[in-house]
C-alpha positions as a Python dict, from the first residue, in 0.01 Angstrom:
ca = {
    (1, 'M'): (0, 0, 0),
    (2, 'S'): (165, 330, -92),
    (3, 'A'): (66, 648, 78),
    (4, 'E'): (-33, 902, -156),
    (5, 'L'): (190, 1218, -165),
    (6, 'D'): (129, 1563, -127),
    (7, 'Y'): (403, 1778, -310),
    (8, 'P'): (396, 2093, -161),
    (9, 'K'): (386, 2396, -417),
    (10, 'Y'): (742, 2467, -525),
    (11, 'G'): (760, 2852, -590),
    (12, 'N'): (706, 3105, -889),
    (13, 'L'): (1038, 3201, -1087),
    (14, 'T'): (1022, 3625, -1061),
    (15, 'P'): (1209, 3848, -1346),
    (16, 'A'): (1501, 4046, -1078),
    (17, 'F'): (1738, 4174, -1307),
    (18, 'L'): (1966, 4159, -1649),
    (19, 'L'): (2297, 4029, -1612),
    (20, 'H'): (2520, 4143, -1930),
    (21, 'V'): (2846, 4032, -1934),
    (22, 'D'): (3138, 4121, -2212),
    (23, 'C'): (3446, 3875, -2270),
    (24, 'N'): (3757, 3812, -2472),
    (25, 'E'): (3761, 3534, -2735),
    (26, 'P'): (3709, 3211, -2510),
    (27, 'Y'): (4061, 3011, -2571),
    (28, 'S'): (4150, 2656, -2522),
    (29, 'V'): (4372, 2578, -2192),
    (30, 'L'): (4419, 2231, -2174),
    (31, 'N'): (4238, 1908, -2433),
    (32, 'N'): (4265, 1575, -2389),
    (33, 'N'): (4115, 1234, -2395),
    (34, 'A'): (3925, 1294, -2091),
    (35, 'G'): (3765, 1656, -2200),
    (36, 'S'): (3865, 2009, -2251),
    (37, 'V'): (3890, 2343, -2024),
    (38, 'V'): (3775, 2674, -2210),
    (39, 'L'): (3889, 2992, -2059),
    (40, 'A'): (3727, 3382, -2119),
    (41, 'K'): (3857, 3719, -1937),
    (42, 'I'): (3543, 3887, -1850),
    (43, 'V'): (3611, 4232, -1975),
    (44, 'G'): (3365, 4427, -1835),
    (45, 'G'): (2924, 4445, -1836),
    (46, 'Y'): (2657, 4575, -1623),
    (47, 'T'): (2341, 4412, -1396),
    (48, 'K'): (2015, 4621, -1471),
    (49, 'T'): (1717, 4597, -1262),
    (50, 'I'): (1402, 4450, -1424),
    (51, 'N'): (1183, 4437, -1105),
    (52, 'P'): (1183, 4724, -867),
    (53, 'N'): (1108, 4502, -550),
    (54, 'T'): (1478, 4376, -671),
    (55, 'P'): (1693, 4656, -755),
    (56, 'F'): (2065, 4554, -852),
    (57, 'D'): (2202, 4803, -1096),
    (58, 'A'): (2619, 4706, -1114),
    (59, 'E'): (2910, 4767, -1315),
    (60, 'V'): (3101, 4420, -1381),
    (61, 'I'): (3469, 4543, -1322),
    (62, 'D'): (3652, 4216, -1374),
    (63, 'G'): (3617, 3805, -1394),
    (64, 'W'): (3635, 3500, -1581),
    (65, 'D'): (3458, 3201, -1751),
    (66, 'K'): (3556, 2839, -1686),
    (67, 'L'): (3413, 2616, -1916),
    (68, 'T'): (3463, 2221, -1847),
    (69, 'S'): (3395, 1956, -2127),
    (70, 'N'): (3405, 1605, -2024),
    (71, 'T'): (3395, 1309, -2299),
    (72, 'A'): (3276, 1083, -2056),
    (73, 'E'): (2934, 1251, -2065),
    (74, 'P'): (2713, 1153, -2360),
    (75, 'S'): (2507, 1473, -2357),
    (76, 'Q'): (2784, 1660, -2474),
    (77, 'L'): (2716, 1961, -2225),
    (78, 'S'): (2989, 2229, -2108),
    (79, 'H'): (2980, 2321, -1751),
    (80, 'Q'): (3052, 2635, -1651),
    (81, 'N'): (3266, 2789, -1329),
    (82, 'C'): (3186, 3157, -1343),
    (83, 'V'): (3348, 3450, -1097),
    (84, 'L'): (3256, 3819, -1154),
    (85, 'F'): (3397, 4109, -990),
    (86, 'L'): (3092, 4433, -956),
    (87, 'K'): (3131, 4765, -861),
    (88, 'S'): (2745, 4869, -755),
    (89, 'K'): (2608, 5179, -930),
    (90, 'K'): (2444, 5307, -626),
    (91, 'N'): (2696, 5320, -319),
    (92, 'G'): (2986, 5205, -525),
    (93, 'K'): (3025, 4900, -268),
    (94, 'G'): (3152, 4556, -421),
    (95, 'I'): (3024, 4233, -525),
    (96, 'V'): (3166, 3955, -662),
    (97, 'I'): (2916, 3693, -840),
    (98, 'N'): (3010, 3324, -834),
    (99, 'Y'): (2776, 3125, -1090),
    (100, 'T'): (2778, 2758, -1213),
    (101, 'G'): (2582, 2661, -1508),
    (102, 'V'): (2531, 2417, -1827),
    (103, 'I'): (2568, 2481, -2215),
    (104, 'D'): (2469, 2281, -2472),
    (105, 'P'): (2763, 2403, -2714),
    (106, 'T'): (2575, 2154, -2964),
    (107, 'S'): (2288, 2414, -2985),
    (108, 'N'): (2306, 2727, -3148),
    (109, 'H'): (2520, 2839, -2889),
    (110, 'G'): (2846, 2753, -3056),
    (111, 'K'): (2707, 2922, -3410),
    (112, 'V'): (2721, 3260, -3217),
    (113, 'I'): (3075, 3190, -3067),
    (114, 'S'): (3222, 3042, -3363),
    (115, 'G'): (3084, 3400, -3574),
    (116, 'E'): (2860, 3198, -3801),
    (117, 'L'): (2557, 3346, -3557),
    (118, 'R'): (2537, 3683, -3453),
    (119, 'S'): (2298, 3631, -3178),
    (120, 'V'): (1973, 3392, -3092),
    (121, 'K'): (1706, 3434, -2859),
    (122, 'P'): (1728, 3255, -2511),
    (123, 'D'): (1477, 2980, -2609),
    (124, 'E'): (1728, 2872, -2919),
    (125, 'T'): (2014, 2780, -2667),
    (126, 'Y'): (2049, 2599, -2338),
    (127, 'L'): (2253, 2797, -2100),
    (128, 'T'): (2144, 2772, -1752),
    (129, 'S'): (2285, 2909, -1436),
    (130, 'T'): (2284, 2930, -1050),
    (131, 'L'): (2420, 3264, -910),
    (132, 'N'): (2583, 3286, -564),
    (133, 'Y'): (2686, 3600, -368),
    (134, 'E'): (2912, 3809, -161),
    (135, 'L'): (2843, 4172, -35),
    (136, 'D'): (3056, 4446, 85),
    (137, 'S'): (2953, 4498, 444),
    (138, 'D'): (2790, 4811, 335),
    (139, 'A'): (2626, 4736, 9),
    (140, 'T'): (2284, 4753, 180),
    (141, 'D'): (2100, 4849, -115),
    (142, 'E'): (2181, 4473, -263),
    (143, 'A'): (2143, 4297, 50),
    (144, 'W'): (1876, 4170, -78),
    (145, 'L'): (2098, 3919, -286),
    (146, 'S'): (2187, 3711, -1),
    (147, 'T'): (1850, 3627, 99),
    (148, 'K'): (1708, 3514, -237),
    (149, 'L'): (1787, 3208, -477),
    (150, 'T'): (1855, 3336, -806),
    (151, 'V'): (1940, 3138, -1119),
    (152, 'G'): (1915, 3228, -1514),
    (153, 'K'): (1837, 3171, -1867),
    (154, 'G'): (2073, 3334, -2092),
    (155, 'R'): (2233, 3379, -2403),
    (156, 'P'): (2576, 3422, -2651),
    (157, 'L'): (2569, 3745, -2890),
    (158, 'R'): (2771, 3923, -3036),
    (159, 'D'): (2768, 4346, -3079),
    (160, 'E'): (2786, 4471, -3423),
    (161, 'N'): (3202, 4511, -3377),
    (162, 'G'): (3157, 4113, -3313),
    (163, 'V'): (3295, 4154, -2941),
    (164, 'L'): (3171, 3832, -2765),
    (165, 'A'): (2887, 3888, -2506),
    (166, 'F'): (2692, 3700, -2300),
    (167, 'E'): (2322, 3792, -2176),
    (168, 'Y'): (2119, 3628, -1866),
    (169, 'V'): (1796, 3718, -1746),
    (170, 'I'): (1786, 3660, -1374),
    (171, 'Y'): (1520, 3523, -1174),
    (172, 'T'): (1441, 3481, -836),
    (173, 'L'): (1281, 3201, -674),
    (174, 'D'): (979, 3326, -432),
}
């Protein structure tokens, strides 16, 4: 006899802010029969508030994005490990974003990286992330970042000069 389970409602995803990161062209660090590591230097970017209840406007001042693939994975997914260093536009205080994610390089994502396409819509690629934050003790305007679980859905794009960037809509789980 099995008991009927009553699953709680998990919550809603609410758009909170846009994260835009500009980066240098990714380059291979290593490639062997176990997989590969690719690194992209983050050279700028910004966050922009979407929801006034979760304000976050900052300048990305530095960072890096490490992509790792494993040849043993049949899915061919790449795993992302990124660190961003930001400065609040409101109070000038420091913020660090660490995020991990999953990328499907076989989708249209790879075509933007190679320069074959200039951009794709978020639903034409698979780029997801979960974010964690470290805040300066005086970054009180952004304190909400430490109280919410945030996830991102992103896409690669290139500007009119061909500079590579990634844009994410970051959601709070409410």
